[in-house]
C-alpha positions in Angstrom: -1.3 14.3 4.0 0.7 11.4 5.7 -0.8 8.0 4.9 -0.8 5.5 7.8 -1.4 1.9 6.8 -2.5 -1.0 9.0 -2.0 -4.5 7.4 -3.5 -7.8 8.4 -0.8 -9.7 10.4 0.6 -12.6 8.4 2.4 -14.4 11.2 0.6 -17.7 12.2 -1.3 -17.3 15.4 -1.0 -13.5 15.6 -4.5 -12.2 16.4 -3.6 -8.6 17.4 -3.9 -5.6 15.2 -1.8 -2.4 15.2 -4.6 0.1 15.4 -8.2 -0.4 16.7 -11.1 1.7 15.5 -10.8 4.2 18.3 -7.2 5.0 17.6 -7.9 5.2 13.9 -10.5 7.9 14.6 -7.9 9.8 16.7 -5.3 9.5 13.9 -7.7 11.0 11.4 -8.5 13.9 13.8 -4.8 14.6 13.9 -4.8 15.0 10.1 -3.6 11.5 9.0 -5.1 9.5 6.3 -5.6 5.9 7.5 -5.9 2.7 5.4 -6.7 -0.7 6.9 -6.4 -4.0 5.1 -9.7 -5.8 5.0 -9.9 -8.3 7.8 -7.0 -6.8 9.7 -8.9 -6.5 12.9 -11.0 -9.7 12.9 -8.6 -11.6 15.1 -9.2 -8.9 17.7 -12.9 -8.8 17.0 -12.8 -5.5 15.2 -14.8 -5.4 12.0 -14.2 -3.7 8.7 -17.4 -1.8 9.3 -16.1 -0.4 12.6 -12.9 0.8 10.9 -14.8 2.4 8.1 -17.1 4.1 10.5 -14.0 5.5 12.3 -12.9 7.0 9.0 -10.5 4.4 7.6 -10.2 3.4 4.0 -10.6 -0.4 3.7 -8.1 -1.9 1.2 -8.3 -5.5 0.0 -4.9 -5.8 -1.6 -2.0 -6.1 0.9 0.5 -5.2 -1.8 -1.3 -2.0 -2.5 -1.7 -1.1 1.2 2.1 -1.6 1.9 3.1 0.1 -1.3 1.1 3.3 -0.8 1.9 3.8 2.9 4.0 6.5 4.3 4.0 5.0 7.8 3.2 1.3 8.2 2.1 0.2 11.6 2.4 -3.5 12.5 2.5 -5.9 15.4 4.9 -8.6 14.2 8.0 -8.2 12.0 7.4 -8.2 8.2 7.0 -11.7 7.0 6.1 -13.6 3.8 2.8 -13.9 1.8 2.3 -16.1 -1.2 6.0 -16.5 -1.7 6.7 -12.7 -1.6 8.5 -10.9 1.2 6.3 -8.2 2.6 9.1 -5.7 3.1 9.7 -5.8 -0.7 6.3 -4.0 -1.0 7.4 -0.9 0.9 8.4 2.1 -1.1 11.8 3.6 -0.6 11.8 6.2 2.1 8.7 4.9 3.9 8.5 4.2 7.6 7.6 1.1 9.5 6.9 1.0 13.3 6.5 -2.5 14.7 8.0 -5.2 16.9 11.0 -6.1 14.8 13.1 -8.4 17.0 16.2 -6.4 16.0 18.6 -8.2 18.3 17.3 -11.6 17.6 17.0 -11.2 13.8 19.4 -8.4 12.8 19.6 -9.6 9.2 16.0 -8.5 8.6 16.9 -5.1 10.0 19.8 -4.9 7.6 17.4 -5.6 4.7 15.2 -2.8 5.8 18.2 -0.5 5.7 19.2 -1.6 2.3 15.7 -0.7 1.0 16.1 2.7 2.6 13.2 2.2 5.0 13.2 4.1 8.2 12.3 1.5 10.9 11.4 1.9 14.5 11.5 -1.1 16.8 9.0 -1.1 19.6 11.3 -3.4 21.6 13.8 -0.6 21.9 11.6 2.1 23.3 13.6 3.3 26.3 12.3 2.3 29.7 12.0 5.9 31.0 9.2 7.9 32.5 9.0 10.0 29.4 8.5 7.0 27.2 6.2 5.1 29.5 3.1 5.6 27.4 4.9 4.2 24.3 6.4 1.2 26.1 4.8 -1.7 24.2 7.0 -4.3 25.8 5.5 -3.5 29.1 1.9 -3.2 27.9 2.1 -6.6 26.3 4.1 -8.2 29.2 1.4 -7.1 31.6 -1.1 -9.1 29.7 1.2 -12.1 29.4 1.8 -12.2 33.2 -2.0 -12.1 33.8 -2.7 -14.9 31.4 0.1 -17.1 32.7 -1.4 -17.0 36.2 -4.8 -18.0 34.8 -3.2 -20.9 32.8 -1.5 -22.1 35.9 -4.7 -21.9 38.0 -6.7 -23.8 35.3 -4.0 -26.5 34.9 -3.3 -27.2 38.6 -5.4 -30.1 39.9 -6.1 -28.3 43.1 -7.5 -24.9 44.3 -5.5 -21.7 44.4 -7.2 -20.2 47.4 -7.5 -21.5 51.0 -11.1 -22.7 51.7 -12.7 -23.6 55.0 -15.4 -26.2 54.5 -17.4 -28.6 56.6 -15.0 -31.3 55.5 -12.0 -29.3 56.7 -9.6 -26.6 55.6 -8.0 -26.7 52.2 -4.6 -24.9 52.3 -3.7 -22.4 49.5 -1.5 -23.2 46.6 2.1 -22.2 46.7 3.3 -20.2 43.7 6.8 -19.2 42.8 7.3 -16.5 40.2 10.8 -16.3 38.7 11.5 -12.9 37.1 9.8 -9.8 38.6 9.6 -7.5 35.6 6.2 -6.3 34.3 5.1 -9.8 33.4 6.3 -11.3 36.7 4.7 -8.6 38.8 1.3 -9.0 37.1 1.6 -12.8 37.5 2.2 -12.3 41.2 -0.7 -9.9 41.6 -3.1 -12.2 39.7 -2.0 -15.3 41.6 -2.5 -13.4 44.8 -6.0 -12.3 43.7 -6.8 -15.9 43.0 -5.8 -16.7 46.6 -2.4 -18.3 46.3 0.6 -17.8 48.6 3.3 -16.3 46.4 7.0 -15.8 46.5 9.2 -14.4 43.8 12.8 -14.1 42.7 14.6 -11.7 40.4 18.3 -11.2 39.8 17.8 -7.5 40.3 17.7 -6.9 44.1 16.2 -3.4 43.4 12.8 -5.0 42.6 12.4 -6.4 46.1 10.0 -3.6 47.2 7.9 -3.9 44.0 7.5 -7.7 44.7 6.5 -7.0 48.3 4.1 -4.3 47.2 2.0 -6.8 45.2 1.9 -9.3 48.1 4.7 -11.7 47.5 7.7 -12.7 49.6 11.0 -11.9 47.9 13.6 -14.7 47.6 17.0 -13.1 48.3 20.2 -14.5 46.8 23.5 -12.8 47.4 24.7 -12.0 43.8 28.0 -10.3 43.5 27.8 -9.0 39.9 25.8 -6.3 38.1 22.5 -7.7 37.1 20.7 -4.8 35.3 21.2 -2.7 32.2 21.1 1.1 32.3 17.5 0.8 31.0 16.4 -1.3 33.9 16.2 -4.6 32.1 17.8 -7.7 33.5 21.2 -8.5 31.9 22.9 -11.9 31.2 24.9 -13.1 34.2 27.9 -15.5 34.4 27.4 -19.3 34.6 28.7 -19.2 38.1 26.0 -16.8 39.1 23.4 -18.9 37.3 24.6 -22.0 39.1 24.2 -20.1 42.5 20.7 -19.1 41.6 19.7 -22.7 40.6 21.2 -24.0 43.9 19.2 -21.6 46.1 16.0 -21.9 44.1 16.0 -25.7 44.2 14.3 -25.8 47.6 11.8 -23.2 46.6 10.8 -24.9 43.4 10.5 -28.2 45.2 8.0 -26.8 47.7 5.9 -25.0 45.0 2.7 -26.2 43.5 3.2 -23.7 40.6 6.3 -22.1 39.1 5.8 -19.3 36.6 9.0 -18.2 34.9 9.3 -14.9 33.1 13.1 -14.2 32.9 14.3 -12.9 29.5 17.4 -11.1 28.2 16.9 -8.8 25.2 18.2 -10.4 22.0 19.5 -13.6 23.8 18.2 -17.0 24.5 16.3 -17.1 27.8 18.5 -18.3 30.7 17.8 -21.8 31.9 17.0 -21.4 35.6 14.9 -24.4 36.4 16.9 -27.6 35.6 15.5 -31.1 34.9 16.7 -32.1 38.3 14.7 -29.3 39.9 11.6 -30.4 38.0 12.0 -34.0 39.0 11.8 -33.0 42.7 8.5 -31.2 42.3 5.3 -32.9 43.5 3.3 -34.9 41.0 0.6 -32.7 39.6 2.6 -29.5 40.0 2.6 -27.0 37.1 5.3 -24.9 35.4 4.2 -22.1 33.1 7.2 -20.8 31.1 6.4 -17.4 29.7 10.0 -17.3 28.3 9.2 -20.2 25.9 9.3 -17.7 22.9 13.1 -17.4 23.7 13.7 -21.1 24.4 12.4 -21.1 28.0 13.6 -20.8 31.5 12.9 -24.4 32.2 15.2 -27.1 30.8 12.1 -29.3 30.1 10.1 -26.6 28.2 9.1 -27.4 24.7 8.0 -24.1 23.1 4.3 -24.2 22.1 3.6 -27.5 23.9 2.2 -28.8 27.2 4.2 -31.8 28.3 4.3 -34.0 31.3 7.7 -34.6 32.9 7.7 -37.0 35.8 4.2 -36.0 36.6 4.8 -32.3 36.4 3.0 -30.3 33.7 5.4 -28.0 31.9 3.6 -25.5 29.7 5.5 -23.4 27.1 2.9 -20.9 25.7 3.9 -18.8 22.7 2.8 -15.2 22.2 0.5 -15.0 25.2 -0.6 -11.4 24.5 -2.2 -12.6 21.3 -4.4 -14.9 23.3 -6.2 -11.8 24.7 -6.2 -9.9 21.4 -9.0 -7.3 22.2 -7.2 -5.7 25.1 -3.7 -6.4 23.8 -4.5 -4.6 20.6 -6.1 -1.7 22.4 -3.1 -1.0 24.6 -0.6 -1.6 21.8 -2.6 0.8 19.5 -2.3 3.5 22.2 1.4 2.9 22.4 1.7 3.4 18.7 -0.5 6.4 18.6 1.5 8.1 21.3 4.8 7.4 19.4 3.4 8.6 16.1 2.2 11.9 17.7 5.6 12.2 19.2 7.4 11.7 15.9 5.1 13.8 13.6 4.9 17.6 14.0 3.0 19.9 11.6 2.4 17.0 9.2 6.1 16.1 8.9 8.0 13.3 10.7 10.8 15.1 12.5 13.7 12.8 13.5 15.8 14.5 16.2 18.4 12.0 17.1 19.5 14.0 20.1 16.2 12.8 21.6 16.7 9.6 23.6 13.3 8.1 22.5 13.9 8.6 18.8 17.5 7.7 18.9 16.8 4.6 21.0 14.0 3.2 18.9 15.1 4.1 15.3 17.1 1.1 14.0 17.4 2.2 10.3 17.4 5.5 8.5 18.5 6.7 5.0 20.1 3.3 4.2 22.0 3.0 7.4 21.9 0.7 10.4 21.7 3.2 13.3 21.6 1.2 16.5 24.9 0.0 18.0 23.3 -3.1 19.6 21.9 -4.2 16.2 25.3 -3.7 14.6 26.8 -5.8 17.3 24.1 -8.5 16.9 24.7 -8.6 13.1 28.4 -9.0 13.6 27.8 -11.8 16.1 25.4 -13.6 13.7 27.9 -13.2 10.8 30.6 -14.9 12.9 28.3 -17.7 13.9 
């Protein structure tokens, strides 16, 4: 019987958990044995009792949990506990499925390969209709976009919706969302539900209809180069194009009460789209919420993890927004993992068919080898740096 293990996350501030009691029960029905570290779900308000009632074995020792697992399910990449590296506790030949930041920290992926661990990175699940139910980046970005709009509304010293009162009419707030991926679209939809007037920009012109479908006006900029990867993600553009974007967006930023930035490029520092000069032209009391703060930020004034005031403009750089709503973030992430595990394991055996685009795309290490060409490229880049 394959043993699935769910450890308590060791990364500071990480409140999510890889499986919730409901998905534990489903795993057991599928024939897996599930062990959960004591306290693993407390950040997401799931108790040991709930896990035990779902059929999980509660294990107090993290070292024992990691060492006995066949498949380890995590949220954040393996870290460190009490001076020991967590990945050292994995037995050779075991599997780990988690967010691994393979392009941002390829050396950690190389270590997993050296330990002959088969690793699947949730960041690299292909963005295809077949893999949609496993797409954890999207499920977590959806939550981040929602929370960003709430943070903006709570931080702005004025109302989001238009209000007609006996004292006169209060106009709606003007919100600009930069980046119309999953997070951006949810930020737009949430800001619209709160009553704001919203416009949005994305370097991918193909998302115009999606932006309009959630009630925002699309800011069009004539970009002459390719702006999307084959998987549909935004790609890094030249400095000339970035300068053109900043030039056009300056007027839109200046007129906005709120700017929510969500633009990220896989494995790279987030592009700086909102310059200090643009921030300086915003009205006093305006708010910028920079979802890309985890990758350095889209705003030149962003200080990751901090809320600063720059010339009267509040610049907020929240980190790990999905973790701020750990109940729902854990539930949807657990479903992503469950779907992937069911896809990988057939008749009690993990079957790795690398002709399959989902398995080939997400598996970064296997049998001591780095498998993913982008991870190899990132490792080479880091070595030269």
